[in-house]
N, C-alpha and C positions, 0 to 999 in steps of 0.2 A: 705914768701908766703906759705900758708898752703896747705894741701894735696888736699882739694876740689878745690881750685883755679888752682892747677896744673892739676887736672883731667879735669876741664872745658876748660882750654887752650889747652890741648892735643886733646880733642874732636873737638874743634873749628878748630885746625890746620888740623886734619884729614878730616874734612868736606870740608875745603877750598881746600885741595889737590885733593879730589875726584871731586869737582866741576871744578877745573882747568883741571883735566884729561878729564872730559866730554866735557869741552869747547874745548880742543885740538882735540878731536875726531870730534866734530862738525865743527871746522875750517878746519880740514883735508878733511872732506866730502865736505864742501862748496868750498874749494880751489881746488878740483879736476877739471880737464878739463871737460867742458861741453860734449865733445864727449864721454868721458869715462862714464859719468852718463847716457847718452843716450844708450850706448851699454849695460849697465847693465839691462836695462828694455826692450831691443829689443827682439822681437819674432824671433827665429831662425828656427822654425819648429813646427810641431804638431805631436801628437801621432795618427798614422793612424789606427792601430789595435793592440789590446793587449789581452792576455789571462792570467787569474790569477790576484792576488792582486798586481799589479805593483805599486811601490811607487816612489814618487818624492820629492826632497828637493831642495829648491831655494838656490842660492849662498849666499844670505845674511841671511839665516835662519838656524835653527838647527833641526827643526822638519820634520819628514817624513810624507807625506800625500798621500792619495790615488790618483791615476792617472786614468782618464777615456779616452776612445777613443775620438779623436777629440780635446783634450785639447791642448792649445798652450804651447810651450816650450820656455824657455828664456835662455839667456846666463848664463852659469855657473850651469844650472840645473843638479843635480845628479839623475840618474834613476837606480832603482834596480828592477830586474826581479827575482821572486822567483823560487823555484823548480817547474818543470812542468809548467812553464809560458813561455811567449814569448811576444815580443814587436816589432812592426814595426813603424819606424819613417820616416817622410818625411821632409827634410830640406827645407829652404826657396828657395834655388837655384834649387830644384828638385831632389837632391841626396836622395837616400833611404838607410836606415839602418835596418837590421834585428838583433835584440839583442836576444841572446839565454837565456836559463834558467840559474838561479843562476849566473847572470852577473851584474856587476856594471859599469855604463858608465857615463862620464861627457861630456855634450854637450856644446860647447863654440865656440866663434869666436875670433880669435886673435885680440887684440886691439893695435892700434898704430904701425902696421906693414904693409908693402906694399903688403903682400900676402893676398888676400881676401878669399881664400879657407876656407870653414868651417873646424873647428878643433874638433875632437872627441878623448876622452881619454878612453881607455879600462883598467880598474883597476882589473877586474876579469871576468872570463867567456869567452864568444865567441861573435864575432861580424862579420856580413857580410855586406859589403858596395858596393853600385853601384853608381859611381860618375856621376853626370850630367855635371859638369864642371871639377872641381878638388876637391879632398877630402883628408884631412890629418887625420891620425889616430895615436895616441901615445900609446905606451904600454911599461912601464918600461923604460929601457935604449934605446929602439928602437922607430922608427917612420916610418910610411908608407905614401907615397903620391901616390894617385890613379889619373891617368890621365883621361881625358874625356872619358866616356863610359866604364871605367874599372870596373871590378867586382872581389873582393877578399874577403877571409875569414881569420880572425885573431882569434886564440885561445890562451888564456894565462893561464898558470899554474904556479903561483908564479913568479919567475924571468925568467922562460922559456916561449917561445912562438913559435907557428907554423904559418907560412904564406903560403897560397895557392892562386894562381892567376888563375881565370877561364877565364878571358877575359881582353884584353887591356894590359897596361903597368903599373907596380908598382915599385917605388923606395923605397928600405928599407935603412934607415939611422941609423947608430949607431956611437958611439965615435970612432970606428975602421975604419969607412969609409962608402961607399955607395955600394949597390948591386942592379942592375937592373934586374927585373924579367919580363918575358913575359907570354903569355897565357899558361896554363897548366904547370906552374913551381911552385915550392915551396921550402921553406927552413925552418930550425929550428934555433931558437935563444936561447942562454943561457946567459942571461945578455946582454952584447954588443958584444958577439962572435957568429959568424955563425958556427954552428956545423955540418950542413948537408944541401945539396942542391939536389933537385930531379927534374926529368923531367917526367911528367905523360903522359902515352900513351892512357888513356881513359878519355873522357869528360863526366861527370855526367850531366844528363838532368832533371831527376825527381826522387823524389820530389825536389822542389826548396830549396835553402839554407834557413834554419830556417823556413821551412814551418809549418803551423798549419793544422793538419788533424782532422776533427771533426767526431765523430761517436756516434750514438744513442744506440749502443750495447756495452756490456762489453769488447768485443774484435773486431778487424777489420783486414781486409787484406790490405796491402800496396803494391802498384805497383812501381817498380823501373825501370829506363831506363837510357841508356848511349849510347855513340858513341865512336868508336875507336877499337883498336886491343884488343879484350877481350877474345880471344881464350885461354883456359886453365886457366882462372882466376876464382876466387871465390868471392862471395859476403860476406862481413864481416859486421855483424850488432851487435851493442852493446848498452847497456843502459847507461845513465848518462854520455854520451860523452867520454867514455873510450873504443876506438876500441880494445885495447890490451886485454880487458877482454873477448872478443870473445863470446858474448851472443849467436850468431848463425853464422855459416860459412858454406856455401853451394856452390856447383859447379853451374856454370851458363852455359846457352846454348843460344847463340844469343845476342840480344841487350836489353833484358828486362827480368824481373823476378818478381815474386810475393811472398810475405811472409805473411802468415796468422797468426791469433791468437795473434795479438799485442794489449796489453792493454794500458790504459792511461799512459803517461810518455814521457820522452825525450829520443831519440835514435840518434845514429850516425852511418854512414855507409860509406863504401868505397869498392873498388875492390883491391884484393891482389893476388899475385902469389902463387905458391906452397910453397915458403919459407916464406910467410907472409910479403913480402915487398910490400909497397903501390904502386899501379900502377895508382891510381887516387887520386884526392883531397878527403878530408873528408867533408861530409855534415851532418847537424843535422836537425831533425824535431821533432815535438811534436804531440802526439796523445792526443786529448782532448775528454772526455766524454761530449757530448753536451746535457745537461739536461735542460728542460724548466723551466721558472719561476713557482712559485706556487701561484695560486689565493688566496687572503686573504679576501677581502671584495668587493662586497657583497658575503655573504655565500650562500650555496645551499638552494633553496626553500624560499629565503627571499622575502617578499612583500615590495615594495618600492613605496611610494607616490611620483609621479613625475608630479605635475601640472605645468602650465606655470610659468616661472620666477624662477624655481628651477633647481638644478643640482644633478647628481648622481656621487658619488666618487667611483672609482675603484682603489684598491691597490693590489700589488703582491710583491713577494720577488725579490730582486735585484740579478742580475748575475754580479759578478765582471768583470770589464773591458768592460761592455756593454755600447755603446753610444746611442742606440735607441731601442725601443720596438714597437711591432705592436699588436694592440688589435682589436678584431672583436666581433660583436653581430649579432645573427641570430635567426630566429624563430624556426628552427629545429636544433637538435644536430649534424647533418651532415654538417651544414654550406653550404648547396647547394646554398642558396641565402642569401648573407650577407646583413643585414639591415644597418649596420654602421661599418666603419673601421677608425682607427686612428693610428697615429705614434707619439710617444712622446719620450722625452730624459731622462725620469726618471720613476721609478716604480709607477707612479700615473697618473690617467686620470680623468678629470671632464667632464662628459657627459652633454652637454647643448642642443644639437639638439633634437627636438621634435620627439618622437617615439610613435606609437599607443599603446594602452593598450594591455596587454597580456603577455604570457610567452616568455622569451628570454633566449638564451644561450650565455655566453661570455667566451672567451679564449684569451690567450696572449702568445707571444713568443718573442725571440730576433729578431730584424729587420734583414731580410735576406740580403745577399750580393751575388755578382756573384760567390764567392768561397764557400758560406755557405747557406744551407737551414735548418735553425734551426727547431726543432720539436715544436708543439703546446702543451700548457698545457691541462689538462683534462677540458672539458667544464663544466661550472657551470650554472645551471638553476635558473633563478630569475623571479619574476613577477613585471611588471611595472603597476601602477595604476595611471591614470590621474585624475579621479574624486575620492574624498574620499568615502569610503564605508559608506552606510547608517547606522545610529545608530540603535540599537535594540529598538523595540517599548516600550514605557513607559506605565505602568498600570495607568489608571485614578483613580481607587479606589483600593488601595492595601490592604484594610482591608477585611478580610474574617472571617465571624461569624461561629462558630461551636458549636454544642450542647455539653453540658458536658458529659463526658463518663459515661455510666451506671455503677452502682457499681458492682463490681465483685462478683459472687456467691461464697458462702463458699465452700471449697473443700469437696467432699463426705467423710462421715465417713469411716474410715478403716474397711473393712470386714474381713472375715476369709481368711487366707492365701490360695492363689490358689494352688490346688494340695494336700491340706491336707484332712484328713478324713471327717472333718465337711463340707468342701467345696463339696466333692463328694456326701455326704448325702443330702446336700441342693439341688444340681442339680438333684439328683434322685427324690426327692420329687416333685420338680417343673415339671419334665417330667411326673410323675405318675398322677398328677393333670390334666395335659393337656390331657392325654389319656382318663380320666374319662369324661372331658368336651366334647371331641369329640364323645364319646359313647352316651351321653345324646342327643347331637344334631342329631345323626343318628336316634335314636328311635323316637324323636319328629318329625322329618321331613318325616317319612314314606318311607324311602329309603330301607327298608328291615329289617328283623329281625336281631337283633344283635347276635353275636356269644354267645352261651350259654343261650339264652333267651327261654322262653317257650311260645307256641302258643296254645291258646284255640280254639277248634272247636265248 
C-alpha cells in the first residue's frame, strides 16, 4: 500500500470518527428525558429593569448578547451586570432579585428534584433577593434558602461571602453544617467556614437594596433612613462596594440623613459605631446620570412631503437597557398642546396618522415609570407638507434677442504728464484764452466799460 492510499484511508477514518461523535451527541440529545428538554426552554422570569449594558448568555450558547428590559429569561441563562450597572429580575413565582454592579449570576431551576424553589447562583458581585415562596441562592461552597417573604443580601468576594438578613428566615448551608438566621442577623463565610456572626441593632429603610437613583445633574443629594437604636452611630458611605474604604463617614442625628454631591457610580452604606463595627446590614445603590436620547432624523428645519398613504420615519439614539420610549409632536416648542404622542419599544417610530400642514416640534425620552421621570430631548422643528409645492413657472419663449455691442472707442492718446511744466503752461494758456473771451462778451453786450478801456465823449 503506497503513501497516498494510506493518507486517504487515514482521512476516511477520521471523517467516520467525527461523524460517529456527532451521531452520539445527537443520540444523547434525543435520548434525553422530554421533561429535561422542556426545562431547558422554559421561561423562568424576565428582566424587569436594568441600567447599563447588561449582557446575557444562554446555557446552550457561547456568545454574550445584549439584554433589554422586559426580555424573558430561560433556565441556565447567565447574566452579567457591568460597572455602574444594575439589574432587577422578576422570577416566574413572583420572587424578585436585585443584581448589583460587576456581578455574574446564573438563573436556573433545579431539574428532576422534589424542591420546586427557583435556584440562583451568584458567581461574582452582590445579589439581594425577596422570596415570594421560597428561593435558593448558591455561592461557592455555601447555599442560602430564603423562606416565604424573606429578604436577604449576599455579597461574594472570591471564596469569601457576607450574608445579611433583613426580614424573614434564611438557612445557610455549607459542608460543615447549617446555620439559621433571622431578621437583622448576618454572618461571614470563608469557603465553607462561618468566620463571624452578627446581630444588627439598626434596620435600614432607604434607599432600597440595589436601588437605582437617577439624576439629570452631574451630582445629586441622596437621602438615607433607618430604624432602631442609632444613637452615637455614624453613617459610613463608600464607593465600589467597599465600606472599609470609608469614602465618607459622618455622625448622625435621628433616623435620617442626607449626603450631597454624589456623582454617578455605585455606592455601599451602613451604620457603624465609634470602633467601626457594623451595627446594620450593608446596602448598595447606583447613581445614574439620566441623559435623554438624541434625535437623529428628521433634522432641524427639514421639510417633509406627507401626503395620504405615506409615513414619516423618526430615529434617535438608543439608551442601553431601555424597554420603551415616548415621542411627542406639537405645534409650539413648549408642547403646551401635544398634537401626537406615541410609545414604542425601539429607537424608531413611523408616523402614519394624518396631521395638518405646518411647522411641528418633536422630542423623545425614555418611557417614564413610577420611580423615574426621564428628561426630554431638545425639541427639533420640522415642516410637514401635505400637498406638493407648486413648481417654478416655465418660460414660454426662453430666447432673448440682444443688439451686438457697440465697438469700443479707442483710448485717448496720452498727453503730457499731469503736474509737469508743460502741463501747467497748457492750463495757463487755456485760462488766459477764457478770460479774453469773457472780456469780448462784456464789451459786446453793453454791460459797461471794460477795465482799462477808453471812452470817447
